[in-house]
PALUM-135547 format. One record per residue (C-alpha): x, y, z; residue number from 1. Coordinates in steps of 0.001 Angstrom, whole numbers, m for minus. Layout:
BEGIN
<r><u>X</u><v>Y</v><w>Z</w><k>NUM</k></r>
...
END
This chain:
BEGIN
<r><u>12235</u><v>m4108</v><w>m1904</w><k>1</k></r>
<r><u>13155</u><v>m807</v><w>m3506</w><k>2</k></r>
<r><u>12032</u><v>2300</v><w>m2440</w><k>3</k></r>
<r><u>9868</u><v>4684</v><w>m5399</w><k>4</k></r>
<r><u>12665</u><v>7484</v><w>m3681</w><k>5</k></r>
<r><u>14924</u><v>4515</v><w>m4776</w><k>6</k></r>
<r><u>12951</u><v>3373</v><w>m8233</w><k>7</k></r>
<r><u>12458</u><v>7496</v><w>m9401</w><k>8</k></r>
<r><u>15893</u><v>7299</v><w>m9814</w><k>9</k></r>
<r><u>16886</u><v>9008</v><w>m5869</w><k>10</k></r>
<r><u>17393</u><v>13023</v><w>m5860</w><k>11</k></r>
<r><u>18845</u><v>14152</v><w>m8728</w><k>12</k></r>
<r><u>16589</u><v>13170</v><w>m10919</w><k>13</k></r>
<r><u>13269</u><v>13665</v><w>m8118</w><k>14</k></r>
<r><u>14641</u><v>17263</v><w>m8498</w><k>15</k></r>
<r><u>14726</u><v>17322</v><w>m12008</w><k>16</k></r>
<r><u>10939</u><v>16022</v><w>m11752</w><k>17</k></r>
<r><u>10457</u><v>19041</v><w>m9406</w><k>18</k></r>
<r><u>12423</u><v>21593</v><w>m11773</w><k>19</k></r>
<r><u>10201</u><v>20610</v><w>m14877</w><k>20</k></r>
<r><u>6762</u><v>20995</v><w>m12282</w><k>21</k></r>
<r><u>7431</u><v>23704</v><w>m10428</w><k>22</k></r>
<r><u>7755</u><v>25547</v><w>m13965</w><k>23</k></r>
<r><u>4682</u><v>24662</v><w>m15312</w><k>24</k></r>
<r><u>3032</u><v>25599</v><w>m12361</w><k>25</k></r>
<r><u>4828</u><v>29140</v><w>m12718</w><k>26</k></r>
<r><u>3419</u><v>29319</v><w>m16293</w><k>27</k></r>
<r><u>101</u><v>28288</v><w>m15624</w><k>28</k></r>
<r><u>m2938</u><v>30911</v><w>m15885</w><k>29</k></r>
<r><u>m4548</u><v>28811</v><w>m13013</w><k>30</k></r>
<r><u>m2319</u><v>27725</v><w>m10563</w><k>31</k></r>
<r><u>173</u><v>31035</v><w>m11108</w><k>32</k></r>
<r><u>m2063</u><v>32876</v><w>m8722</w><k>33</k></r>
<r><u>m1326</u><v>29882</v><w>m5726</w><k>34</k></r>
<r><u>2003</u><v>30760</v><w>m6061</w><k>35</k></r>
<r><u>2493</u><v>34617</v><w>m7263</w><k>36</k></r>
<r><u>6460</u><v>34683</v><w>m9166</w><k>37</k></r>
<r><u>7798</u><v>32215</v><w>m6694</w><k>38</k></r>
<r><u>10400</u><v>30448</v><w>m4214</w><k>39</k></r>
<r><u>13847</u><v>30699</v><w>m5279</w><k>40</k></r>
<r><u>13837</u><v>27266</v><w>m2080</w><k>41</k></r>
<r><u>10804</u><v>26322</v><w>m3431</w><k>42</k></r>
<r><u>11384</u><v>23284</v><w>m5684</w><k>43</k></r>
<r><u>13957</u><v>22083</v><w>m3025</w><k>44</k></r>
<r><u>11723</u><v>21943</v><w>m129</w><k>45</k></r>
<r><u>10103</u><v>20220</v><w>m2678</w><k>46</k></r>
<r><u>12120</u><v>17835</v><w>m4040</w><k>47</k></r>
<r><u>13657</u><v>17748</v><w>204</w><k>48</k></r>
<r><u>9541</u><v>15916</v><w>821</w><k>49</k></r>
<r><u>9161</u><v>13985</v><w>m2126</w><k>50</k></r>
<r><u>12008</u><v>12591</v><w>m1769</w><k>51</k></r>
<r><u>10753</u><v>11871</v><w>1810</w><k>52</k></r>
<r><u>8076</u><v>10377</v><w>1027</w><k>53</k></r>
<r><u>8845</u><v>7609</v><w>m1290</w><k>54</k></r>
<r><u>11578</u><v>6803</v><w>1095</w><k>55</k></r>
<r><u>14701</u><v>8661</v><w>671</w><k>56</k></r>
<r><u>16715</u><v>11161</v><w>3007</w><k>57</k></r>
<r><u>14439</u><v>12550</v><w>5804</w><k>58</k></r>
<r><u>15914</u><v>15690</v><w>5193</w><k>59</k></r>
<r><u>12461</u><v>17559</v><w>5001</w><k>60</k></r>
<r><u>11814</u><v>17023</v><w>8263</w><k>61</k></r>
<r><u>15200</u><v>17839</v><w>9704</w><k>62</k></r>
<r><u>16284</u><v>20781</v><w>8374</w><k>63</k></r>
<r><u>14028</u><v>22726</v><w>6257</w><k>64</k></r>
<r><u>10544</u><v>22976</v><w>8948</w><k>65</k></r>
<r><u>8396</u><v>19193</v><w>8590</w><k>66</k></r>
<r><u>4950</u><v>19323</v><w>8406</w><k>67</k></r>
<r><u>4430</u><v>22412</v><w>9932</w><k>68</k></r>
<r><u>5514</u><v>24461</v><w>7089</w><k>69</k></r>
<r><u>3496</u><v>22703</v><w>5402</w><k>70</k></r>
<r><u>398</u><v>23454</v><w>6901</w><k>71</k></r>
<r><u>1117</u><v>26910</v><w>7198</w><k>72</k></r>
<r><u>2184</u><v>27200</v><w>3886</w><k>73</k></r>
<r><u>m1211</u><v>26166</v><w>2755</w><k>74</k></r>
<r><u>m2771</u><v>27880</v><w>4980</w><k>75</k></r>
<r><u>m5355</u><v>30659</v><w>3839</w><k>76</k></r>
<r><u>m4404</u><v>29623</v><w>m451</w><k>77</k></r>
<r><u>m7977</u><v>28401</v><w>m549</w><k>78</k></r>
<r><u>m7622</u><v>25779</v><w>m2986</w><k>79</k></r>
<r><u>m10668</u><v>25215</v><w>m5756</w><k>80</k></r>
<r><u>m10946</u><v>22296</v><w>m6663</w><k>81</k></r>
<r><u>m9958</u><v>22808</v><w>m10762</w><k>82</k></r>
<r><u>m6962</u><v>24274</v><w>m8812</w><k>83</k></r>
<r><u>m6105</u><v>20207</v><w>m7365</w><k>84</k></r>
<r><u>m7018</u><v>18559</v><w>m10753</w><k>85</k></r>
<r><u>m4921</u><v>21055</v><w>m12072</w><k>86</k></r>
<r><u>m1584</u><v>20573</v><w>m9639</w><k>87</k></r>
<r><u>m2181</u><v>17158</v><w>m10350</w><k>88</k></r>
<r><u>m2717</u><v>17303</v><w>m14072</w><k>89</k></r>
<r><u>938</u><v>19568</v><w>m14488</w><k>90</k></r>
<r><u>2166</u><v>16694</v><w>m11878</w><k>91</k></r>
<r><u>1695</u><v>13565</v><w>m14234</w><k>92</k></r>
<r><u>2795</u><v>15440</v><w>m17067</w><k>93</k></r>
<r><u>5940</u><v>16416</v><w>m15276</w><k>94</k></r>
<r><u>6576</u><v>12860</v><w>m14711</w><k>95</k></r>
<r><u>6411</u><v>12451</v><w>m18769</w><k>96</k></r>
<r><u>8948</u><v>15183</v><w>m19193</w><k>97</k></r>
<r><u>11365</u><v>14427</v><w>m16842</w><k>98</k></r>
<r><u>12088</u><v>10590</v><w>m17827</w><k>99</k></r>
<r><u>9928</u><v>9164</v><w>m14159</w><k>100</k></r>
<r><u>10458</u><v>5567</v><w>m14411</w><k>101</k></r>
<r><u>6109</u><v>4292</v><w>m16321</w><k>102</k></r>
<r><u>5604</u><v>1466</v><w>m15674</w><k>103</k></r>
<r><u>2332</u><v>1249</v><w>m13708</w><k>104</k></r>
<r><u>2735</u><v>651</v><w>m10050</w><k>105</k></r>
<r><u>5419</u><v>2712</v><w>m9478</w><k>106</k></r>
<r><u>2428</u><v>5885</v><w>m11826</w><k>107</k></r>
<r><u>m52</u><v>4292</v><w>m9707</w><k>108</k></r>
<r><u>2244</u><v>5428</v><w>m6285</w><k>109</k></r>
<r><u>2714</u><v>9083</v><w>m7886</w><k>110</k></r>
<r><u>m718</u><v>9619</v><w>m8653</w><k>111</k></r>
<r><u>m1966</u><v>7986</v><w>m6096</w><k>112</k></r>
<r><u>331</u><v>10615</v><w>m4228</w><k>113</k></r>
<r><u>m24</u><v>13692</v><w>m4962</w><k>114</k></r>
<r><u>m4206</u><v>12974</v><w>m4832</w><k>115</k></r>
<r><u>m4422</u><v>12810</v><w>m1523</w><k>116</k></r>
<r><u>m1126</u><v>15305</v><w>m1122</w><k>117</k></r>
<r><u>m4152</u><v>17974</v><w>m2700</w><k>118</k></r>
<r><u>m6118</u><v>16523</v><w>m935</w><k>119</k></r>
<r><u>m4856</u><v>17236</v><w>2968</w><k>120</k></r>
<r><u>m3295</u><v>20893</v><w>297</w><k>121</k></r>
<r><u>m6823</u><v>21548</v><w>m218</w><k>122</k></r>
<r><u>m8506</u><v>20728</v><w>3793</w><k>123</k></r>
<r><u>m5567</u><v>22742</v><w>5078</w><k>124</k></r>
<r><u>m6633</u><v>25665</v><w>2565</w><k>125</k></r>
<r><u>m9897</u><v>26367</v><w>3871</w><k>126</k></r>
<r><u>m9416</u><v>25286</v><w>8123</w><k>127</k></r>
<r><u>m10154</u><v>28971</v><w>9708</w><k>128</k></r>
<r><u>m8772</u><v>26872</v><w>12590</w><k>129</k></r>
<r><u>m6578</u><v>23924</v><w>13478</w><k>130</k></r>
<r><u>m9447</u><v>21094</v><w>14021</w><k>131</k></r>
<r><u>m10500</u><v>22574</v><w>10168</w><k>132</k></r>
<r><u>m7169</u><v>20981</v><w>9323</w><k>133</k></r>
<r><u>m6341</u><v>17060</v><w>8339</w><k>134</k></r>
<r><u>m5080</u><v>14593</v><w>11669</w><k>135</k></r>
<r><u>m2333</u><v>14372</v><w>8888</w><k>136</k></r>
<r><u>536</u><v>16393</v><w>10977</w><k>137</k></r>
<r><u>4376</u><v>14178</v><w>9462</w><k>138</k></r>
<r><u>5525</u><v>13432</v><w>6539</w><k>139</k></r>
<r><u>2853</u><v>10420</v><w>5516</w><k>140</k></r>
<r><u>5411</u><v>7484</v><w>4353</w><k>141</k></r>
<r><u>4482</u><v>6451</v><w>665</w><k>142</k></r>
<r><u>4346</u><v>2484</v><w>m858</w><k>143</k></r>
<r><u>4363</u><v>159</v><w>m3875</w><k>144</k></r>
<r><u>394</u><v>97</v><w>m2666</w><k>145</k></r>
END
């Protein structure tokens, strides 16, 4: 069966999607404070993370710091529910703008992926101790279900 990575159009299409998404984050008054002026490596990291999660190459885990990098990046941000929801909204809008497949199974997987990821990030952003972190410690593999 085709992976979400393949169905999305592979690395180049995901990179285009993430570029659109990242620009929207930096322009959004609610989310921009979390991202500041942005980081040059953020699009590449988020693209690699998404690709790996969707069944593509494991570059994020092997070459970019893997899941521990995500935990460190989110600690102390104190993400609000409003920010989490807005992130999801912009993510799905970027999928439309990038021309990602719009079939229901893919969009459902895309939405569940970002909903889950933002819940993990929100929890980790409030963790004051390691015990308060979400138990996920590696890049999850997302499937069609």
